[in-house]
N, C-alpha and C positions, 0 to 999 in steps of 0.2 A: 533421571528423563524418563517420562511414561513409555511402556512397551505395549504395542500390539501386535499379535501374531493373527495374521490372515490365512485362513484355510479356502483354498479356492476347490470348491466341489463341484463347479461347473464345467472345468477343464481337467477330467481325470486324465491320468497318464496311460491308461489302456493296459496296465500289467495283468498278469494272469489273476491277481487276487482282486482287481479293482481298487482305484483309488479309495473308494468310499470304505473298505474294509481292509486294504492292504498297507500300500505306501502312505496313504493320508494319515491313518492311526498311528503307524511306527514313527513317522515325521513329525507329527504333533507331540507325542509323548517326549520325542528328543527335546523339541523347542519348548515344552511345556517346562521341563527342567532346567533349560537354559534360562528361560525368562524369569523363574521365580516368583515370589507373592507379588500380587497385584496387579500382573499382566492381564490385558485385555485379550479377548478373542472375537474375531468377527469371520462368520461363515458366510463366502460367497456362493449363494445357492442360484438354482433355476428349476425351472418346472420338471425338468428331467429328473432331478435329485429326490431320491426319496425320503421319507421322514427317518427310515430308519438309520441312513447315512448321517444324518445330521445329529441324531441321538448318539450315536456311536462316538461321533466326533467330540461333542460336549462331555460324555463319559470319561474318554480318555484325556480331554484336557483337564477336568477334575480332580484325575489322579486314579480313577477306577478302570472298568472295562478290561481287566487283565494286566494291568500296570503294575505288578508285583506286589500286590497288596499292602503298598506304603500307604502312609496316611495322607488323607486328601490335603492338597495345598490350598491356602486361601488366594482366590483369582479375583481379578476385576471383573468389569461386565463381561457379558456375552452377547453379543448383537448377531442378526441373523439380516443379510441383505438379500432379499429375495428378486428374482427376476434379473439375476446378474448376467450382463453381455460386455464383451469388451466394446464399449461406446461411452462417449463424453458423459450422457446422462447418468450411466452407473459409476463411472470415475467421479464424478461431481458428488454424488451420493456418498461415495466412499469417503471423500476429503471431509466432507461435513461431518460425518460420523467420527472419523479419527481426530478431526478438530474439537468436536464436542467432547470427546474422550481425553484431550490434552496429550495424546500420544505424538511422540517424533521418531521413536525407533520402530521401524515395520519390519516385520518378518513375514514373507508370504511363502506358503507352502502351496506348490501348484506344479503343474506338468509343464514340459519345455514350450509346449503350445501356449499355455496360458501366460508364462512369462513373456513371450514374444508378443503376445497381444496386448498384455498391460504395459508394458516398458514404455510404449510410446506415450500414454496418457499419463504415466508417472512422471516422466520427464516434462510434460506441457502443463500439466496442471497442479503438480505439487512443486514448491520451491526446494532451493538446496538446504533449506533447514532441515529436511527430513534426513533420515538415515535408512536406506532399504537395504534388505538382505534377501537373497531368493534361495530357496530350498526346492529344487525340482525334483519329480518323480523319476523313475528307471527308465523310461522309454520315450525316445522322440516319436514326433508324429509329421512325417514329410510331408502330408497332404494338406497342411493349414500354414499359409503365409503368414508372417508376421505384420503387426500393423507399424508401418513406417511413420516416423517422427512426423514428416510433413502432413501426413493423413491425419495423425492424431491432432497436430496443432490446427487443421482447418476445421476438424469436427470440433473441437474444444471452443474455437471462436465462434463457430454457428451456433452452438448449444449455449454459450454465455451472453451472446447477442439477443436471444429470445427470451431470458430470463426476465421476471418483472424485478422491479427495482425493490430494494429493501429500504424499508422505512420510509417510503414516498420518494417523489420526484426529486430531481437535483435542485437544490437551493443555492442562489448566489446572491452576495452582498456587492453593491457598486456604489462608487463615490460620484455625485452630482459634480465634483471638481474636476473630473476629466471629461474631456469634451466627447460626447459620443458620436459624432459625427466623423472625426478625425482618427478616433481610436475605438478599440474594444478592449474590454476589461472586466475583472471581477475576483472575487474571493470566494474560494468554494467552501461549502460545509461537508458532513458527513453522510448526507441522505444522498440515496438515487444511485447507489451504485450495485456491486453482486458481491462483494466481499462478506463472508459469513463469520470469521472469527469475530467475537464480541469486540475486542477492542480496535479491531480494523473495519467493522461493520461502518458505513457499507462502501462509501467513495474513497477508500485508501488510494492514493495517487503515486506512491512510491513503493517499488520493490525492492527488497533487500535480503541478503542471505541471512539476516538475522529475524525475518518477519514469515508467518505462514503464508502470505500471498505469492502466488506464482506470477512471473512476467505476464503470462496470459490474462490472469484476474486483472491486474493492473492496466493494461492496455485496454480491456472492456471498459473498465471505471473511466479511463482518459477517453475514451471514445464517446461515452455518454456526457462526461464534461463538455466536450468540443461541440456535440450537437445541441446541449442547451445553452452552451454561451454563443454560439453562431460563427465558429472558426473550423467547423469539420468542413473537409477532411485533414486539414492541416495538423501536425503533430505538435506536442508541447516540447519546447526547448527547456527542459528542467534543468535548474543548476545542480550542479554535482559539489555539494556543500563540504567544507572542511572547517567551517566556524572560524574563517580567517577575513581577509580583507581583500583577496585577489578578485580583480574585475575582468571579465572577458569580454572584448568588442568584437561582436558578430562579424565573421569574415577573416578575421585574425587567426592565427594558429589556436588551437582550443586547449588551454591546460587541462591538465587530468583532474584538478580540483579548481573550484571558485566559488564565491559567494554571492558575487552580483555579475550582471551581463547587461550591456547596452547594445542598441542597433538603430539605424536609420531605414532599414530594408523592410518596405512594406511586405505583410503577411507573415512574417517571423513572429510565433507567438512566445515569447518568453514567460517562464514562471519559475516562481520562488517557492520552494515548499516550507511548510510550517506545521508546528504541533506546541507551540508556546512559543516559539521564538517570533520576531516580528516580519511579517512579508510585507515588502515595501514596494510600491509601483510609482515609476516617475514617467513623466511625458512633458514635452516642450512643443507645444502647437506651431510654434513659429520655425523652429527647426525641423520638426517632423521627425522627433527622434523619442525613443522610449528606453526604460530600463527597469530592472527588478532586481532588489537585494533581500537577502536572508540576514537579518540583524538579529543574531543570538545574543546573549549576555557577553560571551567572549569578545566577539566582534564589536560589541558596543563599548567593552571596557578597554578597548587599545588605545583611546584617547580621540580627541576631535579631529586631529590631523589625519589620522590613519583608520579612523572608523569606518565600518563597512558603509553605512549611509553617505557619509562624506566623501569616501572614495569614489562612490558611484557617480555623485554630482561632478566630482573632478573629471571622471572620465567621459562624460557626457560633454562636458564643457572643452575639454582639451582634445578629445578626438572625434566630435561629432558636430562641434559648433553650436551647442547649446549655451545659453545664458543662465546663470543660478537664479537670476531676477524673474524668469519665464518660466522656469521648472515649476511643475505641479506634482506633489507626492500626496499618495493616498497610503495610510498605513492600515494594514488588515488586522483579522483577529489574531490575539495573542494573550498570553498569561498576564492578569493584571497585578497590582500590587496586593490586592487582597488574597492571592493565592501564591504568591512567589516571594521567594526569601532566599538569600544568599549567605554564607558565613561572612562575619564582620570583615575580616581579612580581603575580600572581594569587594563587598559593599561599599567600602570605604573609597574605592576608587572611582565611584559614581558622584556626581555632582549632589551636594547636600539636598536639594530639593527633591531629587529623585529617590532618597533613602528614608524610609518610614521609620516607625517604631520596631522594637523588636518583637519576635512571634516564633511560632515552633519552626525551627530550621534555620533561624539567624534573623537577619534584619530584612524587612519589605523593601522591594525595588521596583521602581515604576520604568519598565523599560521603554514605553511608549513616550513618556515624558523624555526620556535620556535620549531618544532617537530625534524627538523634535527639538531638543537644544542643540544637538550636533548639525542637524540641517540648517537651522538658522545660522549656526556659525560658520557654515559653508555658504551662506548667502541665500537660502530660500527664505522668501519672506513669509512670516507667520501665517498669513491670511492664504497661503498657497500650500498649505498642510492641512489633510483632512485625517484626523485621528480620533474623532468622538466615538461613543458607544454605537452609533448607527452603523459604522463601518468596522470599528476596532473593538467589538466586545470582548470579555475575558473567556479564553477557550476553557480553562478548567472551571468555572462556573456553570457551563452550559454543556452537559455531558451528550445531551440529546442532538445537539447542533454541530459539534466539533470535536476533534480529536485533541488530546493533551497528553505531553508524557509526564506533567507534574501530577495527574490525577490517575492515569492508566498505567503507568510505569515503562518497563523497557520494550514492552510489544505494543507499544502506540502505533496508531496510523499517522498518515499528513495529508493535510488539506493543501491548497495552495494561492497564492495571489498569481495573476497572469494578465497579460497586455500585449497587444500588438498594434500595428499601423495599418490602418484599413487601406485595402486596394482600391484604385480608383471606380471599379465596378461596384464594389460595395458602397462606396461612398453615393453613387449615382442610384443603386437600390433604394439607400436610405431617404434619398431626395424623392423619389418616385412614391415610396410609402407615405411621406409627409405630406404629399400634393393629393394622395387619394381622399375623395369625400368619405367622412365617418357617416 
C-alpha cells in the first residue's frame, strides 16, 4: 500500500527552534525511516514559508541534512502544494495529488493547530479507505479554534458544487417505452461529475469503504444527476445490493440489503446501481407503480422462479396491484457477451441460447438475453421489454461512457438506472410545456 508523508510547513508549532528547522526536520527523519523506500513526500506550504525551510525538509527526507551520514534512501515523488490553507479548495488539491500518487496511508507532520484545522476536511473529503496518522509538534496553540466537522462539510459541499464537470455534461439514456408524461426515468453514464480518480471519473454514484470517493463527492455527483434528470431536490433511493433476490416494497420495513425495490408513491426516486450487472426499470402506467432491480449474474442464475427480475414482477403484481401484461421494462447498460465470460460450472446454469463459445475466462454469457427470457417467463410481453443497443450498450466496450468492473477491476465506479412516478404538478408542467408554441 503506497505511503505519503505530509509535512505541514504552513502551521508551525511555534517552538524555540521553529518547525522549519526544529520539530519538522526531526519528525520528518523519524517518519522517513518508518516509511521506507518508495514513500512520497508532500510539502504543504504557504507564502510565509521560506525556500530554505522547504529545501531543508527535502534534504532531511532524502537522508541528508545531518541525518547521521547514512546512505540516502530511494524515495517516491516529492510534491509542493503552495498557498496551503485550511479550506476545501486546498483539501481537494491534496486529495487529487494523493490519488494521483496512489497513496492510501497518509502520515501528517503538523502542529496541534494544523491537525485541528485539517481533521474536519479529512473526514469530509476523504473516505474510510484512507488511513491517517498524525504526528504533532511540541506546543499547543490556544489562539486558533479547530475547524468543526459541520463547517468543513458545508465548505466542501459549496466548493464541489462550483467545480466544472469532468469530461463534459451529464449524459443520460432513456427508453421511449416508458411513458414520459407519467414517469421520469433514465440510465446514467460516467461523465458530468466531480470524481477525480480515473476509474471513478467522474459521475460515480456509489460510496463504499473500498473506494476513494468520499460520501461528499458522491452526494455532489447525485445532485448533478438529479438536476440533469429533473428530479432535484429529491434524493435517490439507491438499492443496497447483496446479489440476491430480496425486494423492498417502499413503505414497509426496509431490509438491510436488497436487490430490487417497488413503489406506487409519486416522487420517490428508485435507483439500481450497475457497473456490468443489468439495471432494470419497471413501470405499470395503469396501476401507477414503478420498480428497479439490480440483476447480476448470481441473481440471474438463481432460476426463473426466484430470479431478481422475476421477483420484482411478482412484488409489483402481488403488492401494488400491477399486471405482468401491462408492466413495461427497460434494460440499461451492462456488460455484453462480447466481454463477459463465466467458468463452465456457472455458465451451464444459464439457458443454452444465453451461452456462447469459449473465450478467455470461460464461456461467453449474455446477461441481457437471460433477463429477457426470465421476464417473459414471469408474464412480461416480449414487446414490453426494451433491451437493444440504444438503451443497453456494453459497458466494458465503451470506457469513455460507462463504468465497468470487468474492464477496470476492483476500484470501479457505478452508474445507475432510476425511475419515479411524476407528481401531479410535474404532469401539469409537462402539459403546459407541450402547449407552448415553438
